[in-house]
C-alpha positions in Angstrom: 0.0 0.0 0.0 1.2 3.5 -0.9 0.5 6.3 1.4 -0.2 9.8 0.2 0.0 12.8 2.6 -2.5 15.2 1.2 -0.5 18.4 1.7 -2.0 21.9 1.9 -5.7 21.5 1.0 -5.9 25.2 -0.1 -3.4 24.4 -2.9 -3.6 22.0 -5.8 -2.3 18.9 -3.9 -5.7 17.3 -3.4 -6.7 17.9 -7.0 -3.5 16.4 -8.6 -3.7 13.5 -6.1 -7.2 12.5 -7.1 -6.6 13.1 -10.8 -3.4 11.0 -10.6 -5.2 8.1 -8.8 -8.0 8.2 -11.4 -5.3 7.8 -14.1 -3.5 5.0 -12.2 -6.2 2.8 -10.8 -6.5 0.7 -13.9 -2.7 0.3 -14.3 -2.3 -2.3 -11.5 -3.8 -3.5 -8.3 -2.0 -1.2 -5.9 -3.8 0.2 -2.9 -3.6 3.7 -1.6 -4.0 5.4 1.7 -4.8 9.1 1.5 -3.9 10.7 4.8 -5.9 13.9 4.8 -9.3 15.5 5.3 -12.0 13.0 4.4 -14.8 15.5 3.8 -12.6 17.6 1.6 -11.5 14.6 -0.5 -15.0 13.3 -0.9 -16.3 16.7 -2.0 -13.5 17.2 -4.5 -14.0 13.7 -5.9 -17.6 14.7 -6.7 -16.8 18.2 -8.0 -14.2 16.9 -10.4 -16.5 14.0 -11.4 -13.8 11.4 -11.0 -16.0 8.9 -9.4 -13.1 7.3 -7.5 -14.3 4.5 -5.2 -13.3 5.9 -1.8 -13.2 3.9 1.4 -13.3 5.9 4.6 -11.1 4.8 7.5 -8.1 2.4 7.6 -10.3 -0.6 8.1 -12.2 -0.2 4.8 -12.3 -3.7 3.5 -11.4 -4.2 -0.2 -11.2 -0.5 -1.1 -8.4 0.5 -3.4 -8.4 4.1 -2.2 -8.8 4.7 1.5 -9.1 8.2 3.1 -8.0 8.5 6.7 -7.8 11.6 8.9 -5.8 11.2 12.1 -6.9 14.6 13.3 -9.8 14.9 15.7 -11.9 17.1 13.5 -12.4 18.0 9.9 -11.1 21.2 8.3 -13.5 23.9 7.4 -14.7 24.1 3.8 -14.0 27.9 3.3 -10.3 28.1 4.0 -8.3 30.9 2.4 -5.1 30.1 0.5 -2.3 29.4 3.0 -4.6 29.2 6.0 -2.9 28.3 9.3 -5.3 25.4 9.9 -4.4 23.9 6.5 -0.7 24.3 7.0 -0.8 22.7 10.5 -2.9 19.8 9.1 -0.4 19.3 6.3 2.4 18.8 8.8 0.3 16.4 10.9 -0.5 14.3 7.9 3.1 14.2 6.8 4.1 13.0 10.2 1.4 10.3 10.2 2.5 9.0 6.8 6.1 8.8 8.0 5.2 7.0 11.2 3.2 4.4 9.2 6.2 3.9 6.9 8.6 3.5 9.8 6.1 0.9 11.3 6.1 -0.8 7.9 2.4 -0.4 7.5 3.0 1.3 4.2 5.3 0.3 1.3 6.2 3.9 0.7 4.8 7.4 0.7 4.1 10.2 -1.8 3.8 13.7 -0.4 1.5 16.3 -2.0 2.8 19.9 -2.0 3.0 22.0 1.1 3.8 25.7 1.4 6.8 26.5 3.6 5.9 30.1 4.2 2.4 29.1 5.4 3.8 26.4 7.7 6.3 28.8 9.2 3.6 31.4 9.6 1.4 28.9 11.4 4.0 28.4 14.1 6.2 25.6 13.0 10.0 25.6 12.5 10.1 24.2 9.0 12.8 24.0 6.4 11.2 21.5 4.0 9.5 18.1 3.8 12.8 16.4 3.1 14.4 17.8 6.2 11.4 17.0 8.4 11.3 13.4 7.2 15.0 13.0 7.8 14.5 14.2 11.3 11.5 11.9 11.9 13.6 8.9 10.6 16.5 9.8 12.8 19.0 10.2 10.1 21.0 13.0 8.5 22.4 10.8 5.7 19.8 11.8 3.2 19.8 13.8 0.0 17.2 15.2 -2.4 17.2 13.8 -5.9 15.1 15.4 -8.7 14.5 13.4 -11.8 12.6 14.0 -15.0 12.6 13.4 -18.8 11.8 15.2 -22.0 9.3 14.1 -24.6 11.9 11.9 -26.2 12.5 10.0 -23.0 15.9 11.6 -22.2 16.4 11.7 -18.4 18.2 13.9 -16.0 18.7 12.7 -12.5 20.2 15.3 -10.1 21.1 14.8 -6.5 21.8 17.9 -4.4 24.7 18.4 -2.0 22.7 21.2 -0.3 19.0 21.8 -0.4 17.3 24.9 0.8 20.3 27.1 1.7 20.9 30.8 0.9 23.4 31.1 -1.9 25.8 33.0 0.2 26.0 30.0 2.6 26.5 27.2 0.1 30.3 27.3 0.4 30.1 26.9 4.2 27.5 24.1 4.0 29.2 21.8 1.5 32.0 19.5 2.7 33.9 16.7 1.3 32.1 14.2 3.5 28.7 15.5 2.4 29.6 15.4 -1.2 30.9 11.9 -0.9 27.7 10.8 0.8 25.6 12.3 -2.0 27.7 10.5 -4.6 27.1 7.3 -2.8 23.4 7.9 -2.6 23.2 8.8 -6.3 25.0 5.7 -7.2 22.6 3.6 -5.1 19.7 5.4 -6.7 20.8 4.3 -10.1 21.0 0.7 -8.9 17.5 1.0 -7.3 16.2 2.2 -10.6 17.6 -0.9 -12.3 19.8 1.1 -14.6 22.5 -0.9 -16.4 25.3 1.3 -14.9 25.7 4.0 -12.3 28.0 6.6 -13.7 27.9 9.8 -11.7 29.3 13.2 -12.6 29.9 15.9 -10.0 29.5 19.6 -10.6 32.1 22.1 -9.4 30.7 25.0 -7.3 32.4 27.8 -9.1 32.3 28.9 -12.8 34.5 26.7 -14.9 34.9 24.4 -11.9 37.2 27.0 -10.3 39.8 27.3 -13.1 42.4 25.5 -11.0 41.8 27.6 -8.0 41.7 31.0 -9.8 37.9 31.3 -9.3 37.5 29.9 -5.8 39.2 26.9 -4.2 36.2 24.8 -3.1 36.8 22.4 -6.0 40.3 21.7 -4.7 39.5 21.6 -1.0 36.1 19.9 -1.0 34.8 18.5 -4.3 38.0 16.8 -5.6 38.7 15.1 -2.3 35.1 13.7 -2.2 35.4 12.4 -5.8 38.8 10.8 -5.1 37.4 9.2 -2.0 34.5 7.8 -3.9 36.7 6.5 -6.6 38.9 4.7 -4.1 35.6 2.9 -3.1 35.3 1.8 -6.7 32.3 4.1 -7.5 32.1 5.2 -11.1 32.3 8.9 -10.6 34.0 11.8 -12.3 34.5 15.5 -11.4 34.5 18.2 -10.5 33.2 19.4 -13.9 32.0 22.8 -15.0 28.2 22.7 -14.6 27.5 24.6 -17.8 29.0 21.8 -19.9 28.2 18.9 -17.6 24.5 19.0 -18.0 24.8 18.9 -21.8 26.7 15.6 -21.6 24.4 14.2 -18.9 21.4 15.0 -21.1 23.1 13.2 -24.0 23.4 10.1 -21.7 27.1 10.1 -20.9 26.2 10.1 -17.2 23.4 8.5 -15.3 23.2 11.0 -12.5 24.6 14.4 -11.6 25.6 15.7 -8.1 25.0 19.4 -8.0 26.3 21.7 -5.3 23.2 23.8 -4.7 19.5 23.9 -5.5 19.3 26.1 -8.6 22.5 24.7 -10.2 20.8 21.3 -10.5 17.1 22.1 -10.8 17.2 24.8 -13.5 18.3 22.4 -16.2 16.1 19.6 -14.8 13.0 21.8 -15.0 13.9 23.0 -18.4 13.5 19.5 -19.8 11.1 17.8 -17.4 9.0 20.5 -15.7 5.6 18.7 -16.0 6.9 15.2 -15.1 9.6 16.1 -12.5 9.8 13.9 -9.4 11.4 14.6 -6.0 12.9 11.5 -4.4 14.4 11.5 -1.0 17.5 9.3 -1.0 18.8 7.7 2.2 15.6 7.4 4.2 14.7 4.0 5.6 11.5 4.1 3.6 10.4 5.3 0.1 9.4 8.9 -0.3 8.6 10.7 -3.6 6.7 13.8 -4.4 5.7 15.9 -7.4 8.2 18.6 -8.2 5.9 21.6 -7.9 4.3 23.7 -5.2 0.8 24.5 -4.0 0.0 26.9 -6.9 -2.5 28.9 -4.9 -3.3 30.9 -8.0 -5.0 28.0 -9.8 -6.2 26.1 -6.8 -9.9 25.2 -7.0 -10.2 25.8 -10.7 -9.9 22.2 -11.8 -7.1 22.9 -14.2 -4.1 21.6 -12.4 -1.9 19.2 -14.4 -1.4 15.8 -12.5 1.5 14.6 -14.6 4.1 15.2 -11.9 2.0 13.4 -9.3 1.4 10.5 -11.6 5.1 10.2 -12.1 5.7 10.3 -8.4 3.2 7.6 -7.7 4.7 5.4 -10.5 8.2 5.8 -9.1 7.1 5.0 -5.5 5.3 1.8 -6.8 8.3 0.8 -8.9 10.7 1.2 -6.0 8.4 -0.6 -3.6 8.1 -3.5 -6.1 11.8 -3.7 -6.5 12.3 -3.6 -2.7 9.9 -6.5 -2.2 11.7 -8.5 -4.8 15.0 -8.3 -3.0 
């Protein structure tokens, strides 16, 4: 069973979730547990005319899609975008899904979008879903991988050495140890995906990968030591390489995954080629977690026009990884 934390109900998360399930139910016999507001899901199912067969409560016998709310009361139906109640509920549902994964009640989880600003404004200390899930799992050996493909099936898979860090702090945040860990996780991700090889390329931090120390020394002091350490472990990794050229070669298929030093270095090229089908995959957790690579999109929420492609891709990846894990 795949769990889905419903995210911020004032955004497009519930809409893309139900649309994705409507598209996927005929593909296999997977079961889904939506952790979110039951009344909201049922009303949206009717409004979108999806006619999904919804079971209410974890004990719903035989239902392919079950909706369960661990909170003591339902959310109101007239919430404004970014409402504190919705933000707080999104965090509670995320924690519930993680707990069920840790207890092995779920084979994996997919997280619908939340809004960081709304969550912080509601009183939570919050950096991101990836960071919170890592904390709940009791590990700091995780990394965010974003993956997507263009209309010709050409993939980019990008793992990040830093996630949601101000640009001026990136140099302080990266270390040889962290970069080596992300190389290791990216390599394992390629194996988990069943790729025939796991060739990883690592970006430099600075333009032209530092020009031999003339434009910054992070390549010499942090990136190169990490690459050499990974090579000594017999991992198939090269770098540091200038990011402006590296992504061209990765897109051609010369490399199976890229390790980028910071958020926009890796995600700008990814979203250029796979914006609608992008997937966020948290590497290193003791359970499977994927999510669509987009936000709450308050501006189009409630209009019925949200594209579910990224959520469909996230569901498919979670199911693929779960099946592979069961086969081991």
